[in-house]
N, C-alpha and C positions, 0 to 999 in steps of 0.2 A: 581566656581562652580555652575553649574545651580538652580535656585527653584527646577527646576524639581529632581534633582542630590540629592537637602539637602534632599529636604518631603520620598525619598525613601530613603537613609540615615540612620535618624530616623528612621522612621519604622523596618527599619531591625538592630537599635540599639537596639529597644526597643523587636521585637521577639525574636531577640538570647537573649537580660537575660530573656525572661517566658519559653526558649527551653529547658531550664538547670529542670526548674518545668513538673517533667516526667506527674506530675496529667492532665496535660493540654493541650489536642490534638495537634499535627501541626496543623491542618488544621483548630478550629480556633484559634490558632491562626495567622495565613493567613489570612484568612475573618476578626479578630476584627484588625486588620492593616491595611484593605484598600489593603489587595490584592483578585485578583476577583478571585483566588482556589487556589489553597496551592501545585501545578506547576511551576506558577508563583513564590510564594512565594521561592520556591528551585532554581530556576535559581536564582534571584537575592538574595539568602545569596551564593549561591557558588558561583557566580563572587563578593562579594563582602569578603565572609570572606576566598575562597579558601576548601571549606567543603559543606557537605549537613549537613538541620539540623540535620534528627537523624544523621550521624554520631558526628555531635557536642554535641546533645544527650548524647548519647553513654560515650562521652568523661566529662564532664561536670554535668551531670545529679542529681540531687539529687531526 
């Protein structure tokens, strides 16, 4: 794993945990964890977890 892959992995894991909290907008999560915008976050999230952040939130959101 390259250093860049590791950093992205850690950012996505943190974003995944916050995505379960439906009171936090996905755009805020994306920017708080260093993604340029929510589109970049969605693409990376789907590549890593096989689903979109919104779908993940619908399944696991509280």
